[in-house]
N, CA, C and O atoms as a DFTB+ gen file, in Angstrom:
200 C
 N C O
     1  1      20.123      -1.851      28.217
     2  2      19.693      -1.259      29.175
     3  2      17.695      -0.895      28.594
     4  3      17.128       0.101      28.146
     5  1      17.360      -1.934      28.846
     6  2      15.699      -1.949      28.510
     7  2      15.348      -0.250      28.567
     8  3      16.097       0.495      29.198
     9  1      13.843       0.404      27.671
    10  2      13.380       0.848      27.843
    11  2      12.675       1.438      28.933
    12  3      12.328       2.607      29.096
    13  1      12.473       0.103      29.887
    14  2      11.435       0.496      30.668
    15  2      12.431       1.436      32.144
    16  3      12.134       2.428      32.809
    17  1      13.742       0.448      32.153
    18  2      14.040       0.983      33.601
    19  2      15.103       2.039      32.666
    20  3      15.994       2.406      33.433
    21  1      15.251       2.493      31.620
    22  2      16.074       3.746      31.378
    23  2      14.698       4.924      31.594
    24  3      14.965       5.865      32.342
    25  1      13.562       4.907      31.102
    26  2      12.366       5.495      31.886
    27  2      12.678       5.680      32.789
    28  3      13.231       6.726      33.127
    29  1      12.392       4.548      33.645
    30  2      12.260       4.538      35.056
    31  2      13.497       5.492      35.876
    32  3      13.147       6.153      36.854
    33  1      15.202       5.524      35.338
    34  2      15.677       6.051      35.615
    35  2      15.715       7.597      35.765
    36  3      16.078       8.240      36.749
    37  1      15.037       8.269      33.991
    38  2      15.289       9.358      33.349
    39  2      14.295      10.042      34.479
    40  3      14.389      11.269      34.503
    41  1      13.553       9.589      35.225
    42  2      11.916       9.659      35.981
    43  2      12.036       9.480      37.477
    44  3      11.350      10.092      38.295
    45  1      13.012       8.546      37.779
    46  2      13.336       9.146      39.490
    47  2      14.856      10.149      39.288
    48  3      15.172      10.521      40.419
    49  1      15.732      10.617      38.376
    50  2      16.620      11.705      39.106
    51  2      16.049      12.805      37.293
    52  3      16.454      12.798      36.131
    53  1      15.211      13.393      37.886
    54  2      14.931      13.993      36.457
    55  2      15.322      15.548      36.998
    56  3      15.531      16.414      36.148
    57  1      15.407      15.849      38.318
    58  2      15.430      17.346      37.990
    59  2      17.285      17.273      38.007
    60  3      17.842      17.991      37.176
    61  1      17.913      16.671      38.667
    62  2      19.283      16.698      38.219
    63  2      20.066      16.409      36.926
    64  3      21.251      16.596      36.649
    65  1      18.770      15.758      36.032
    66  2      19.544      15.330      34.569
    67  2      18.885      17.057      33.813
    68  3      19.352      17.648      32.840
    69  1      18.204      17.296      34.316
    70  2      17.406      18.785      33.814
    71  2      18.472      19.930      34.126
    72  3      18.938      20.865      33.474
    73  1      18.610      19.540      35.145
    74  2      20.164      20.676      35.809
    75  2      22.167      20.509      34.614
    76  3      23.177      21.203      34.501
    77  1      21.720      19.331      34.114
    78  2      23.082      18.966      33.856
    79  2      22.514      19.419      32.117
    80  3      23.280      20.146      31.483
    81  1      21.625      19.113      31.656
    82  2      20.928      19.781      30.490
    83  2      20.897      21.141      30.200
    84  3      21.339      21.346      29.070
    85  1      20.299      22.869      31.194
    86  2      20.087      23.415      31.207
    87  2      22.473      23.997      31.069
    88  3      23.031      24.737      30.257
    89  1      22.903      23.417      31.929
    90  2      24.221      23.783      32.309
    91  2      25.333      23.861      30.717
    92  3      25.887      24.810      30.162
    93  1      25.282      22.410      30.415
    94  2      25.636      22.000      29.249
    95  2      25.282      23.550      27.214
    96  3      25.776      24.163      26.268
    97  1      23.986      23.145      28.055
    98  2      23.150      24.442      26.776
    99  2      24.479      25.936      27.310
   100  3      25.600      26.180      26.861
   101  1      23.597      26.682      28.493
   102  2      24.368      27.695      28.511
   103  2      26.037      27.903      28.565
   104  3      26.666      28.955      28.683
   105  1      26.558      26.446      28.428
   106  2      27.852      26.606      28.298
   107  2      28.311      27.038      27.453
   108  3      29.249      27.835      27.442
   109  1      27.414      26.345      26.080
   110  2      27.924      26.316      24.530
   111  2      27.144      27.591      24.164
   112  3      27.656      28.290      23.290
   113  1      26.321      27.877      24.547
   114  2      25.757      29.146      24.516
   115  2      27.403      30.725      24.668
   116  3      27.928      31.422      23.800
   117  1      27.551      30.659      25.676
   118  2      29.088      31.115      25.644
   119  2      29.730      31.174      24.825
   120  3      29.802      32.077      23.992
   121  1      30.421      30.066      24.911
   122  2      30.988      29.805      24.105
   123  2      31.283      29.652      23.004
   124  3      32.337      29.304      22.472
   125  1      30.058      29.992      22.525
   126  2      29.373      30.299      20.949
   127  2      29.877      32.046      20.951
   128  3      30.772      32.728      20.452
   129  1      28.756      32.224      21.792
   130  2      28.928      33.911      21.757
   131  2      30.106      34.824      22.376
   132  3      30.013      36.049      22.454
   133  1      31.726      33.752      22.998
   134  2      32.452      34.416      23.385
   135  2      33.567      33.721      21.409
   136  3      34.493      34.298      20.839
   137  1      33.285      33.192      21.255
   138  2      33.974      32.735      19.958
   139  2      34.152      33.897      18.971
   140  3      35.074      34.429      18.353
   141  1      32.577      34.062      19.148
   142  2      31.439      35.479      17.651
   143  2      32.556      36.098      17.549
   144  3      33.345      36.066      16.605
   145  1      32.667      36.937      18.981
   146  2      32.835      38.061      19.066
   147  2      34.644      38.226      19.449
   148  3      35.152      39.199      20.006
   149  1      35.423      36.890      18.932
   150  2      36.431      36.988      19.633
   151  2      37.186      37.279      17.738
   152  3      38.198      37.862      17.349
   153  1      35.993      36.478      16.956
   154  2      36.460      36.338      15.166
   155  2      36.056      37.997      14.657
   156  3      36.703      38.680      13.863
   157  1      34.927      38.340      15.300
   158  2      34.810      40.202      14.948
   159  2      35.941      40.591      15.614
   160  3      36.750      40.886      14.735
   161  1      36.501      40.774      16.835
   162  2      37.680      41.321      17.196
   163  2      39.020      41.085      16.090
   164  3      39.958      41.874      15.977
   165  1      38.890      40.085      15.490
   166  2      40.287      39.736      14.779
   167  2      39.446      39.920      12.796
   168  3      39.855      39.683      11.659
   169  1      38.633      40.260      13.181
   170  2      38.666      41.338      11.646
   171  2      38.481      42.799      11.684
   172  3      38.515      43.473      10.654
   173  1      38.257      43.376      13.035
   174  2      38.563      44.999      13.280
   175  2      39.740      44.924      13.283
   176  3      40.207      45.839      12.604
   177  1      40.659      44.152      13.799
   178  2      42.196      44.059      14.285
   179  2      42.317      43.805      11.958
   180  3      42.933      44.684      11.355
   181  1      41.946      43.111      11.472
   182  2      42.983      42.861      10.084
   183  2      42.481      44.192       8.909
   184  3      42.907      44.535       7.807
   185  1      41.408      44.667       9.777
   186  2      40.934      45.390       8.828
   187  2      41.833      47.052       8.935
   188  3      41.859      48.042       8.204
   189  1      42.498      46.680      10.260
   190  2      43.075      48.225      10.640
   191  2      44.385      47.964       9.987
   192  3      44.967      49.018       9.732
   193  1      45.008      46.932       9.648
   194  2      46.241      46.972       9.597
   195  2      46.316      47.051       7.729
   196  3      47.410      46.873       7.192
   197  1      45.252      47.286       7.000
   198  2      46.018      47.385       5.701
   199  2      45.340      49.073       5.440
   200  3      45.650      49.715       4.436
């Protein structure tokens, strides 16, 4: 696909593409926060076992 056709595709579908980017970024942030919280809980549980 040529650069001009790709640019035209992006310009034509700007808002759906922006929505996909925002949703995927939010999903990634939420997943990272959940993993961090899960790791913190595991560390706290391991400390209470000692």
